[in-house]
FIVEXZA-723407 format. One record per atom (N, C-alpha, C): x, y, z; residue number from 1; residue in three letters. Coordinates in steps of 0.001 Angstrom, whole numbers. Layout:
% residues N
[node [X,Y,Z],NUM,'Ala']
...
This chain:
% residues 98
[node [57459,29824,9124],1,'Met']
[node [56385,29498,10042],1,'Met']
[node [55477,28614,9034],1,'Met']
[node [55013,27484,10062],2,'Asn']
[node [54600,26328,9190],2,'Asn']
[node [52884,26925,8731],2,'Asn']
[node [52435,26694,7538],3,'Ser']
[node [51325,27181,7255],3,'Ser']
[node [50243,25794,7368],3,'Ser']
[node [49250,26072,7348],4,'Ile']
[node [48093,24731,7398],4,'Ile']
[node [47597,24721,6033],4,'Ile']
[node [47631,23608,5608],5,'Asn']
[node [47259,23135,4465],5,'Asn']
[node [45542,22665,4547],5,'Asn']
[node [44926,23876,3840],6,'Leu']
[node [43468,23459,3900],6,'Leu']
[node [42964,22632,2610],6,'Leu']
[node [43640,22012,1675],7,'Lys']
[node [43128,21490,760],7,'Lys']
[node [42511,19904,1176],7,'Lys']
[node [42898,19191,1931],8,'Pro']
[node [42116,17947,2390],8,'Pro']
[node [40879,18030,3445],8,'Pro']
[node [40989,19708,3763],9,'Ala']
[node [39679,19941,4392],9,'Ala']
[node [38710,20361,3729],9,'Ala']
[node [39170,21019,2413],10,'Ala']
[node [38260,21828,1475],10,'Ala']
[node [37477,20527,683],10,'Ala']
[node [38592,19446,428],11,'Ile']
[node [38042,18096,-242],11,'Ile']
[node [37120,17493,510],11,'Ile']
[node [37544,17447,1823],12,'Met']
[node [36182,16500,2635],12,'Met']
[node [35108,17210,2681],12,'Met']
[node [35224,18871,2990],13,'Ile']
[node [33564,19290,2770],13,'Ile']
[node [33229,19156,1853],13,'Ile']
[node [33653,19254,716],14,'Ser']
[node [32867,19409,-979],14,'Ser']
[node [32478,17977,-1089],14,'Ser']
[node [33440,16501,-657],15,'Ala']
[node [32591,15609,-811],15,'Ala']
[node [31446,15316,417],15,'Ala']
[node [31397,15692,1315],16,'Cys']
[node [30227,15635,2290],16,'Cys']
[node [28970,16369,2203],16,'Cys']
[node [29149,17900,1558],17,'Leu']
[node [28133,18141,636],17,'Leu']
[node [27708,18086,-319],17,'Leu']
[node [28197,17285,-1346],18,'Leu']
[node [27577,16745,-2295],18,'Leu']
[node [26805,15391,-1786],18,'Leu']
[node [27523,14738,-901],19,'Thr']
[node [26608,13410,-183],19,'Thr']
[node [25446,14059,548],19,'Thr']
[node [25261,15012,1119],20,'Gly']
[node [24362,15738,1682],20,'Gly']
[node [23204,16308,611],20,'Gly']
[node [23514,16879,-485],21,'Trp']
[node [22816,17102,-1470],21,'Trp']
[node [22142,15788,-2240],21,'Trp']
[node [23013,14989,-2180],22,'Ser']
[node [22499,13834,-3125],22,'Ser']
[node [21608,12895,-2267],22,'Ser']
[node [21450,12759,-912],23,'Ile']
[node [20888,12339,-235],23,'Ile']
[node [19624,13305,-283],23,'Ile']
[node [19637,14534,-34],24,'Glu']
[node [18183,15526,-202],24,'Glu']
[node [17708,15336,-1473],24,'Glu']
[node [18045,15125,-2480],25,'Tyr']
[node [17531,14981,-4037],25,'Tyr']
[node [16836,13504,-3910],25,'Tyr']
[node [17727,12416,-3098],26,'Leu']
[node [17037,10949,-3334],26,'Leu']
[node [16047,10911,-2513],26,'Leu']
[node [15949,11215,-1318],27,'Thr']
[node [15091,11228,-189],27,'Thr']
[node [14105,12486,-4],27,'Thr']
[node [15036,13385,43],28,'Gly']
[node [13933,14502,688],28,'Gly']
[node [14324,14921,2337],28,'Gly']
[node [15203,13900,2832],29,'Phe']
[node [16397,14459,4277],29,'Phe']
[node [16643,15505,3984],29,'Phe']
[node [16929,16247,4941],30,'Ser']
[node [17508,17765,5083],30,'Ser']
[node [19042,17624,4820],30,'Ser']
[node [19489,18657,3527],31,'Trp']
[node [20905,18206,3182],31,'Trp']
[node [21904,18815,4292],31,'Trp']
[node [21553,19602,5232],32,'Leu']
[node [22430,19974,6144],32,'Leu']
[node [22696,18579,7051],32,'Leu']
[node [21697,18079,7677],33,'Thr']
[node [21391,17341,8415],33,'Thr']
[node [22524,15930,7858],33,'Thr']
[node [22116,15746,6512],34,'Ala']
[node [22905,14711,5770],34,'Ala']
[node [24359,14747,5834],34,'Ala']
[node [24821,15949,5396],35,'Thr']
[node [26073,16598,5084],35,'Thr']
[node [27110,16619,6738],35,'Thr']
[node [26449,17090,7733],36,'Leu']
[node [27088,16903,9363],36,'Leu']
[node [27134,15544,9743],36,'Leu']
[node [26168,14787,9063],37,'Leu']
[node [26153,13204,9610],37,'Leu']
[node [27722,12522,8761],37,'Leu']
[node [27781,13032,7188],38,'Ala']
[node [28428,12470,6596],38,'Ala']
[node [30176,13264,7249],38,'Ala']
[node [30273,14192,7642],39,'Met']
[node [31129,14353,7860],39,'Met']
[node [31585,13604,9479],39,'Met']
[node [30583,13588,10467],40,'Ile']
[node [30302,12738,11639],40,'Ile']
[node [31535,11563,10975],40,'Ile']
[node [30643,10757,10157],41,'Thr']
[node [31107,9357,9937],41,'Thr']
[node [32808,9373,9496],41,'Thr']
[node [33092,10459,8379],42,'Val']
[node [34350,10464,7979],42,'Val']
[node [35540,10943,9091],42,'Val']
[node [34534,11774,10217],43,'Leu']
[node [35706,11965,11432],43,'Leu']
[node [36100,10776,12121],43,'Leu']
[node [35205,10321,12239],44,'Val']
[node [35189,8925,13404],44,'Val']
[node [35997,7888,13003],44,'Val']
[node [35676,7902,11450],45,'Asn']
[node [36642,6760,10606],45,'Asn']
[node [38052,7083,11134],45,'Asn']
[node [38213,8509,10589],46,'Gly']
[node [39957,9194,10632],46,'Gly']
[node [40274,8816,11945],46,'Gly']
[node [39646,9239,13190],47,'Leu']
[node [39938,9003,14509],47,'Leu']
[node [40372,7530,14768],47,'Leu']
[node [39262,6650,14772],48,'Ile']
[node [39742,5350,14644],48,'Ile']
[node [40854,4475,13884],48,'Ile']
[node [41234,5068,12686],49,'Ile']
[node [42199,4737,11799],49,'Ile']
[node [43631,5319,12472],49,'Ile']
[node [43204,6523,12995],50,'Phe']
[node [44956,7466,13728],50,'Phe']
[node [45175,6703,14837],50,'Phe']
[node [44358,6330,15855],51,'Asn']
[node [44743,5586,17139],51,'Asn']
[node [45224,3885,16655],51,'Asn']
[node [44786,2965,15839],52,'Glu']
[node [45217,2195,15496],52,'Glu']
[node [46412,1924,14751],52,'Glu']
[node [46725,3009,14040],53,'Asp']
[node [48051,2889,13274],53,'Asp']
[node [49137,3216,14416],53,'Asp']
[node [48959,4051,15183],54,'Leu']
[node [49875,4362,16684],54,'Leu']
[node [49871,3400,17139],54,'Leu']
[node [49032,2359,17483],55,'Asp']
[node [49417,1166,18311],55,'Asp']
[node [50407,503,18372],55,'Asp']
[node [50749,-503,18935],56,'Glu']
[node [52423,-956,18935],56,'Glu']
[node [52139,-1811,17610],56,'Glu']
[node [51117,-2608,17263],57,'Glu']
[node [51480,-3067,15836],57,'Glu']
[node [51005,-2454,14543],57,'Glu']
[node [50575,-1310,14685],58,'Gly']
[node [50251,-85,13910],58,'Gly']
[node [51538,14,12940],58,'Gly']
[node [50583,714,11821],59,'Tyr']
[node [51213,1148,10555],59,'Tyr']
[node [52304,2049,10877],59,'Tyr']
[node [51970,3483,11676],60,'Asp']
[node [52915,4348,11927],60,'Asp']
[node [53682,4234,13342],60,'Asp']
[node [53479,2994,13689],61,'Tyr']
[node [54300,2850,15158],61,'Tyr']
[node [56242,2714,14820],61,'Tyr']
[node [56593,3689,15717],62,'Gln']
[node [58098,3707,15821],62,'Gln']
[node [58639,3390,17176],62,'Gln']
[node [59399,2188,17498],63,'Glu']
[node [59894,2151,18947],63,'Glu']
[node [60681,3658,19231],63,'Glu']
[node [60572,4084,20268],64,'Gly']
[node [61400,5345,20327],64,'Gly']
[node [60961,6474,20194],64,'Gly']
[node [60241,6348,19166],65,'Val']
[node [59695,7899,18571],65,'Val']
[node [57826,7962,19151],65,'Val']
[node [57318,6971,18634],66,'Thr']
[node [55709,7445,19181],66,'Thr']
[node [55493,6561,20337],66,'Thr']
[node [56093,6008,20972],67,'Asp']
[node [55932,5398,22458],67,'Asp']
[node [56185,6234,23539],67,'Asp']
[node [56719,7212,23252],68,'Thr']
[node [57673,8444,24391],68,'Thr']
[node [56267,9073,25056],68,'Thr']
[node [56439,9355,26160],69,'Pro']
[node [55468,10159,26666],69,'Pro']
[node [55111,11690,26159],69,'Pro']
[node [56363,12493,25513],70,'Glu']
[node [55421,13488,25124],70,'Glu']
[node [54640,12911,23435],70,'Glu']
[node [55029,11914,22805],71,'Ala']
[node [53855,11586,21942],71,'Ala']
[node [53001,11056,22174],71,'Ala']
[node [52739,10707,23337],72,'Lys']
[node [51618,9819,24174],72,'Lys']
[node [50579,11071,24486],72,'Lys']
[node [51340,12097,24801],73,'Ala']
[node [50480,13518,25418],73,'Ala']
[node [50099,14230,24110],73,'Ala']
[node [50904,14273,22998],74,'Glu']
[node [50549,14579,21647],74,'Glu']
[node [48897,14092,21209],74,'Glu']
[node [49302,12736,21183],75,'Lys']
[node [47956,11831,20929],75,'Lys']
[node [46631,12170,21709],75,'Lys']
[node [46993,11911,22891],76,'Ile']
[node [45693,12360,23722],76,'Ile']
[node [45264,13690,23058],76,'Ile']
[node [45992,14807,23075],77,'Lys']
[node [45656,16336,22956],77,'Lys']
[node [44898,16242,21628],77,'Lys']
[node [45639,15509,20588],78,'Ala']
[node [44870,15352,19134],78,'Ala']
[node [43527,14511,19305],78,'Ala']
[node [43229,13755,20086],79,'Asn']
[node [42198,12900,19896],79,'Asn']
[node [41089,13842,21119],79,'Asn']
[node [41351,14101,21814],80,'Lys']
[node [40621,15278,22676],80,'Lys']
[node [40111,16514,21565],80,'Lys']
[node [40900,16911,20986],81,'Ile']
[node [40701,18005,19678],81,'Ile']
[node [39432,17510,18675],81,'Ile']
[node [39780,16239,18375],82,'Gln']
[node [39034,15580,17274],82,'Gln']
[node [37622,15136,17661],82,'Gln']
[node [37958,14644,18929],83,'Ala']
[node [36400,14256,19866],83,'Ala']
[node [35339,15794,20081],83,'Ala']
[node [35917,16540,20187],84,'Ala']
[node [35502,17936,20477],84,'Ala']
[node [34716,18208,19086],84,'Ala']
[node [35255,18232,18424],85,'Ile']
[node [34384,18492,16778],85,'Ile']
[node [33774,17428,16404],85,'Ile']
[node [33638,16249,16783],86,'Ile']
[node [32842,15639,16447],86,'Ile']
[node [31669,15529,17441],86,'Ile']
[node [31546,16091,18589],87,'Val']
[node [30534,16612,19433],87,'Val']
[node [29865,17508,19188],87,'Val']
[node [30377,18543,18490],88,'Leu']
[node [30154,19678,18132],88,'Leu']
[node [29201,19485,16744],88,'Leu']
[node [29486,18670,15908],89,'Leu']
[node [28862,18586,14432],89,'Leu']
[node [27794,17611,14750],89,'Leu']
[node [27839,16620,16107],90,'Ile']
[node [26990,15776,16399],90,'Ile']
[node [25633,16885,16883],90,'Ile']
[node [26103,17846,17698],91,'Ile']
[node [24833,18565,18533],91,'Ile']
[node [24082,19501,16875],91,'Ile']
[node [25224,20227,16184],92,'Gly']
[node [24429,20425,14738],92,'Gly']
[node [23875,19802,14130],92,'Gly']
[node [24190,18519,13960],93,'Ala']
[node [23426,17573,13192],93,'Ala']
[node [21899,17180,14074],93,'Ala']
[node [21892,17321,15407],94,'Val']
[node [20495,17351,16139],94,'Val']
[node [19642,18497,15911],94,'Val']
[node [20326,19543,16066],95,'Trp']
[node [19942,20884,16009],95,'Trp']
[node [19036,20928,14527],95,'Trp']
[node [20120,20400,13217],96,'Ser']
[node [19458,20802,12231],96,'Ser']
[node [18023,20069,11902],96,'Ser']
[node [18101,18687,12506],97,'Tyr']
[node [16763,17927,12310],97,'Tyr']
[node [15650,18292,13241],97,'Tyr']
[node [16295,19240,14041],98,'Ile']
[node [14791,19388,15109],98,'Ile']
[node [13940,20628,14409],98,'Ile']
């Protein structure tokens, strides 16, 4: 059974928390809102890079592997999951700001 590697997620959350606390310390802006905005920025950047790398001239493109209907369906599924997470973080950032 494959296990999920939580180390990258823990590093991202830690870096975003440190960013949020630094912004609060320097500006007085809410640390939670700043942390969520940092997470949104990182995830949007990752989504853009993921899609660019799987395009025909991208870094991860392999003819016959990444252009199959199954691979394209998995790419769409991954995009939907990440977009849903980004939308939830946006809602959380707006809610924490209000």
